[in-house]
N, C-alpha and C positions, 0 to 999 in steps of 0.2 A: 504494500500500500504506500509506495514511495511518494505518490502524488496525491495522497488522500486529502491533505489540507492545502493543496495548491490553490484551492478555492479562496484562500486568503489573499484576494487580488491586491488590495491596496497595500497590505503589509509587504508583499513581495516586491511591488513596484517601488515603495519607499526604501526598502532594504537595498535594492540594486542601485538606487540613484546615488551618485557621488556629488551631484551639483544640481542646480535648478534645471539646467538644460537636460541633463541626464534623466531627471525625474519626469519631465514633460515628454521626452522622446521614448520613454519606456514602452515596449510592446506588451500588452496584457495577454495572459494565457487564454486559450480558447476554452469553450465549454467542454470539449473532449478531454482536455487536460484535467478539468475539474472532476470528471467522472471516471478517471483512471484509478479505481480502487483495486490494485492488484497485489497488495501486500498484506494479507490477512494476519500474518504473524505479528505485525506491529501493533495490533489493537485487540481488544477483548472480543469474545464471540458475540456478545449482545450488541456492541457497537457495530461490528461488522454486519450482523444480520439487519440492523436498522438501516445502515447505509445502502445495503443491497436492495432492500425493499423500497426505499425512497427513490433509488435510481430506476427501478423497474416501473414504478408508478408515476415517474416524472415529477415527483414532489420535490426533487432536488432543486428544481428551478425556483420553487417558492422560497426555499431556504436561501438560495443564491441571491434572490431578489432582496432579501433582508440584510445582506452583507453590506459593509462599508464599500464605497466606490469612490473613484476619483471624481471630484466635483470642482467647479470653478472656485477660485479663491482659497484653495487649501494652504497656500503658502503664507497667507495673512490671517487665517482663521485660527481658533484654538486648536492645538494639535490633538484633537480627539474627534472621532466621528461616531455617532450613536447608531448608525444603521437604521433599520426599521424595526423597532422594538416590538410593537404590537403585532406586526405581521408574523414575526418569528414565534412569539408566544402563543399565537392563535393556532399554530399547527398542532393538531390533535387527531391522530389516525390510529385505527386498530387493524392489524393484519389478521389476527385470529384471537382466540381467547388467551393466548400466551404472549402476544406481542402487541404492545401499545406504545406509540411513539409521540413524544411531545417535543415541541421546539424549545431549545435552550439558547438564550441570548447571552453571548459572552463578550466581555471587553478584554482585549489582549493588549498588554503593554509591550511595545517594541522599542528596545534601547539600541539606537544606532551608534551612539557614543555616550560618553559621560555627560554631555550637555544636550544631546538631541534625543528626545523621547516622544513617541507617538502612541496614541491609544486608538485602536480600531475595533470594529464590531464584527463578529461572525455569528452565524446561526448554525447550530449543530443538533443532531439527535440527542435526546435525553439519555440514551444508553451509553454515550461516550463521556468519560470522566474528564475533568479538567487536566489531570496529570497526563492522561493519554494524549491529549491535544498538545500540551506543552512539549512532551517528549517527542512526538511526531514532528512538530514544527521545528524544534531544535535540531533534530536529526537531519532535516532538510536544509539547515543553514539559516533558519529564521531566528534571530536573537530575541525570543520571547522571554521576558523576565517575570511576567505575572499574568494571571488569567483569572477572571472572576465571572462566573456564569449564574444566570438567573432563570428559574422556572416559574411558571405561573403560580405554582403551589408554594413557592418559597415564602418564608416569613409569615405564613398563614396558620401555623400550628398554634393551638392554644395551650401554652404552658401554664404551670401553676401560678406564676406571677401575674400573667394576663387574666386568668380566671379570678384570682383574688381582687385584682384591681377593678375589674368589671363589677364584681360583687360590692365593692366599696362605693363605686359611683352609683350603682343602682340603689344601695341603701340610703345614700344621701338624697338621691332623687325621690325615693319613697318618703323620707322625712319631710322633704319640701312639699310634696303633694298633700300629705296628711296635715301638716302644719298650716298650709295655705287654706285648705278646705275648712279646718277648724276655725281659722281666723275669719273667714268669710261668714261662717255660721254665727260667730260671735257678733260680728258687725251688723248682720241683718236682724239679730235678736236683741241688739243693744245690751249685751251682757259683757261682763269682764272675764278675762282669762283666769283660770284657776291659779296658774303660775306662769311667769314670763317665759319659762322654758318651753311652754306649749306652743308659743308662736315665734320661737327663735329662728326657725327656718322658713317662716311664712314669706312668700313673695309679696304679699300685700303690705305687711309691716315693713319689710326690708326695702321694698320699692318706694314706700312713702319716705323712709329715711333718706334713700339715695336721691330722690327727685325733689326733696325739700330744698328750697332756696330762700335767700333773704336779701334785703336791701338795706344799705346804710347801717351796718351793725356797729355797735360800740366796742365789742370784744373780739371781733374777727378781722382777719386780714384777707379780704376776698380776692385781691389781685394774685395771691399765691395760687389760687385755682387755675387761673389763666396761664400763669408762668409754667405750672406743672403740665398742663394739657398741651400747650404749644411746644414745650420741651419734649414731651412724649412723641408728638408728631415728628419733630426734628430727628429724634433718635430712630424712629421707624424708617424715616427717609434715608438716614445714613446707613442703617443695616440693610435696607433694601438695595441701596447702591452697591454696597460691598458684595452682597449675594449675587447681583447681576454680573459684576466683574468676574466673580469666581465661576460662574456658569459658562458653558460652551458659547462662544461668540463667533459670528462670521467675520467680524472686524476686530479680532483679538488684539492685533498690534495697536490699533487705535484705542480700543476699549481698555486695555491694560494700563494705558497712560491717562485715561479719562479722569480718574479720581485725583490725579496729581497735577492736573492742569489748573492754572490760576482761575480759569472761568468756572471751575467746579468747587470753588472755596466754600460755597454755601452748603455743600454736601459734606465735604471733609471736616468742616468745623462743627459737625453734629456732636463731637466730643464735648463741646462746651455746654451742651444741654445737660449732660451728666453733672457738670460742675454746678449748674443751677440747682439740681436736686440736692446735692450735698450742702449747698449754701442754705437752702430752705430748711433742711433737717437741723442744722446748727442753730439757725435763727429761732425756730419754734421751740427747741429745747431751752434756750435761754429765756424766751418769752414766757415759758411755763415756770421755769425755776425761779425767775426773779419776780414772779407775781406774789408768792408767799413762801415758797420752799426755802429760799435763801435765809429767811429769818430764823430757821432752826439752827441749833448748835451743830457743829461739825459731826459730833457723834451720832446725833439723830439722823443727819443726812446720810451718813455712812450706813446706818441701820436700815434705811429705806431703799438702798441700792438693790439688794436682792429682789425685793418686790417689783421695782421698776424693770429689772432685767427679765423677770418671769413674765410680767405684764406684756412687755414688748415681744418676747419670744412667742407667747401664745397668740399675739395679734398677727405676726408675720408668717409663722410656720405652717398653719393648716393649708393656706392657699398654695404655698410652696410645695408642701408634701403632695398635694393632688396633682400639681404639675409634674413633679418627679415621677409619680406613679404612671401618669399618662405617657410621658416621654419615654420612660424606660421600658414599659411593658405593652403599650398600646399604639405607639406612634407608627410602628411598622405596618399596621393594618390600614392606615388612613391614606396611603398613596402608593404609587408604583411608577416605574420608569427605568430606563437603562442605568441611571446613576443611583436610583433610590436605595436599593438593597445595600450596596457597598457603603454609601455615605451614611445612611441612617444607622447602620451597625457601628460605624466608626464614631458617630455622634453619641450613641448610647453606651459605648464601651466604658468611658470614664464614669458614667452614672452607676454602672454596676460595680466598678472597681473602687470608687471613692465616695460611695453613697453617704458615709458617715461625715465626711468633711463638709458636705452640703448643709447638713443639719447642725453642725457645729459652727457654721459660717466662717470657715477658714480656707476654703478652696482657692481663693485668690492668692494665697501664699503657699499652701501645702502642695497643691497640684496645679499650679498656675499654667503649666504647659499642657495639661490634659484636663481642661475644665469640662464639667458636665453642664451643658447649656451655657455658652460663653457669656451671655448677658447677665448671668447670676453672679458674676464677680462683683457687681455693684451692690447686690443685696448683702454679700459677705462684708464688703468694705463699710457699708453703712452701719451694719450691726457692730462691727469692730469699733467704729468711731463712737457709737453710743456706749459701748462697754468701757472705753477709756475716758469718756467725758467726765465721770465723777472725779477723776484725778485732776481735772481742770476746774470744774464748776464749784467744787467744795472749797478749795483754797481761794478762788476768786470771790465766792460768796462771803467768806470770812473777811477778806480785804474790803469788799463792798460795804459790809456792815460797819466796819471801822470808819470808812470814809469812801463814798462812791468813787471819787477820783482815783483812789488806790486800786479799786477793782478794774477800772478802765485802763489804767497804766499797766497793770499786770497782764490783762488779756492782750493789750497792744504789744507788749514785749514778746509774749508767746507767739503772736502772729508773725512777728518779724522772724523768729526762729523757724516757724513752720514754713515760711516762704523760702528761707534759705535751705532747709533740709533737703527737698527734692533736688536742688541744684547740686548740693554736696554729694548726695548718693549717686547721681548720674555721672558726675565728673570723676569720682573716685572709685566707683563700682560699675564700670562700663559693661562688664559681662553679665550683670544682673538682668538688665532689660535693654539689650542692644537694639531692638526694633521699636522701642518707645511704645509698647502696648499700654503701659501705665495702668495696669490692673491692680497695683498695690494701694494700700491704704495711706501710707505715709505721704504720698504725693498729693493726697486730697485733704490733708489736715488743714491746710490754709483755707480751702473752700469752706470747710465746716466751721472753723472757728472765726473767720471773718463774719460769717452769718451769725455765729454765736455772739460776737461782739456787738453787731448792729442790733440784734435782738435785745441785748442789755440796754443799749442806748434808747431804743424805741420804748421799752418798758419804763425806763427812767424818765423819759422826756415827752411821752406821747401827749399828755395833756397840756404841754407847753409849746407845742409846735406852732410857729407863727406863719402867716401867709407871706409868700414872697411877692414882690411886684410882678405883674404879668410879663413885663419885658425881661426881667431877670429869669423868671421861670421858663419862658419860651427859649431864651438863650441857652440855659443849662440843659433843657430837654434836647435842643438841637445838637449840643455838644455830646451829650450822653448817647443819643442815637447814632451819631457819627462814630463814637468810640466803639459801640457794639459792632458796627459794620467793619471798622478798621481791624478790630481784634479778630473777627471771623476771617477776614482776608489774611491777616498776619499769621493766623494759625496755619493756613495753607502754606504760606511762605516758609514757616518753620518746618513743616512736614517735608518739604522738598529741598530744604537746605542741604548743601553738600558737606557741611561741617557738623560733626557730632556735637561739638560744644555750642554751636549756634542753635541746634535743635533743643539741646538741654536747657539753655537759657530762655529760648523762646517759649517753649511749653510751660516752663515754671512761672514766668512773669505774666504771660497772657492770662492765665486763670486768676491771678491776683487782681489784675485790672478789671477783668470780667466781673468778679464779685463786688468790687468797689462800685462799678457802674450799676449793678443790681441794687446796691444800697440807695442810690438816688431814685431809681425807679420806684422802689417800695416806699421811700420817704414821701415822694411826691403824691403817690396814690393815697397814702394814709392821710396826707395833708389836704386832700381834696383838690389837688392841682394837677392831677394826672390826665385830665381831659379825655379825649377819645380813647387813649391807650388804657386808661383806668377803666373806662366803660367796656372796652373789649375784654380785658382781663377779668373783669368782675361780673359779667353778665350771667344770666341764669344758665345758659348752655355751658359756659366755662365752669360754673360751680358744680354742675353734674359731672362734666368731663374730668375735672380735677380729682373727683372722688374715685374715678375709675383707673387712675394712672398706675397704681401699684399692680393691679391685676393685668392691665394692659402691658406693663413692662414685663411681667412674668411670662405671658403667653406669646408675645409678639415674635420672639426669636424662633420658636418652633413653627410659627405660621410662615415666616419668611423662608425658613429652611425647607419646608414642604413645598412652597411655591417654586423655589429654585430647583429642588431635587426631582421634581416630577416632569421636568422639561423633556420633550421628545426630540426637539431640533434646536440647533444653535440659534441664538437671537442676534439681531443686529442692534447694538447698543447705541442709543441716542438719548438726548435729554428728555425727549417725549416718552420713549419706552421706559426710562427710569421713573418719570412722573406717573405713567400708567401703572407700573408695578407698585409704586408707593400708594396710590389711591386704593388699589385692591387690598394690599396688606394692611393699610390703615383701617379701612372699613371692617375687614374681617377681625382685626385685633380689637376694634371697638366693640363689636358684637360679642366676641368670645370673652373679652374683658368684662363686659356687662354681666354675662352669665356667670363668670368666675366670681365676680364681686357679690352677686346676689346669692350664690350657692355656697361659697366657702369663706369669703372674707367677712361680710356683714353678720352672718349668724354667729361668728366667733366673738363678736363684740358682746352679744348677749350672754353667750356661754361663759366667756371670761368673767363677766360680772357675777355670774352665778357661782363660779369657782371661788371667787374672792368674797362671796357672801354679800354682794351688792344687788342681787336680783330683787325686784319688787313686782308685785302684781300690778298690771297696767291695763288700761282700757285700750283696745285695739286702735281706736280712732285717735288716741293721744300718744301713740308710740313715736316719740321724737328723741333721738340721741344727740346730745350736744357734741359727742365725739365725732359725729358725721358732718355737722354744720361747720366745723372748723377742722383743718387738717391735723392729724395726729402728729406726734413728735418726729416721726421719720420723714415728714414731708410728703407722705403718700396717704391716700385715702384707704 
């Protein structure tokens, strides 16, 4: 069977080519060459029988039609061809009761040199193993270094983990149905719930909390809702762009440079949206602490830390746990495609291996190179900042009680140190993060504690804010908006800088000025001088959207991944296709985030109160949680 896999047309063409001219002038094998299966000894009996049957029934032509072929633009496209995945997998024929043949779609990695690698697709009978194909191709001189095959039945077996996960989701769904029906009955009969736990999972009560909005509050900072929601949109746009660049492209040479072009600064600078979240988290922590907590003695504050940590852990973890279960055990059932099986397995592998680091919120350090769901680095970093915050706010509270100016000086000095820290680590530990992924927590200390410092200032001075003259206010707003635009553009400049030191300095200082600009935005909105920007950030839609951002952040990475991994054909990347993909991923993330919030996040607010003995009997029509009308300490809803 010397020529059994000569059907690997494109692979043989590329292998023979020594130059562009040689590649284009290569003469392809004829169909007779492809049907010359004359070496039975080189393959198993089952594989040989299936090949012979396919040849006799002319089904070999269907398989050949699904193979990769030379097509226009191969030299500028992504070095991967996906063939015709569905045509191959739809092959399902029976010869008799003992022989059934399925199409198996395979991606073969062909290494022409240390720097030149192509991935091409072939369609083979299911009876032929991957190792047989590799051995046969290598024996004929094809340098195949990897082969991954997919059958229609792959990844569809229900293992124990998948069954348990489905049972958990069904149980939660049943709780929601029962609780909602009970809540509706109570509402119609104008009766009270026997206990608040009876309506903890009610869509009616939780929906009322979610969609409750307010105007001109005295205790809330409504513009945070808009900042969070717009930041979430920006993050989805950025991850969508990265996903598209990593997907097969017909204009790969152009597309691979797209994110690094100056004209794409608005997409590359989506990293700054994460800085906004850290800033808000720190601000809200200080805003809560310096309301009354700071008046306690240091010992009492220390004693309250375990309760705060448990409170936060119970708020964040249930929604995260459900995402983990879905991604690890069920995600393989929600899509398919030539890349899906390979990539979804690689995405889920760290989740199996490092599951405990996710729930200890340490994976951005412990397994930073093998993250389970890359976007979860932020959740770990935010939790770590919360855990170390008592080391800052307890001493600062002590100084503040002595004299407020001492507290402000103390936090100011710390912020100078936190601003210098990432520069120091980047310049003296260059091997730690050579690609500037910046998934660590210490690089975000300055974001968090600039927010913390301004939260202190607002709590201390909010009743004393004075109105600025309109001309001054307009001038400052113009300058701040210009700063936001310049920083976004400068972030792109830093990302394409040819000097490591320039990138280190650029990334470190940009986020400092970004957070300072946020201080003015928040001050102006609180002072009633935010104008149309304050109206946009504080309107009812933004108030609801801001409450969804935690769940949206959790689920959006999986949604973008499925969108990218289910592609059948290479895409031509343009600004329009990127915008089109963003719209799809944003809407789906919004819908799934809504479901996640109502099902797993909001019910935990009631359950957590019951755990701490704060549950009370409530009237369904009066179920309003102040925790929802203002963002919780992590800056998420």
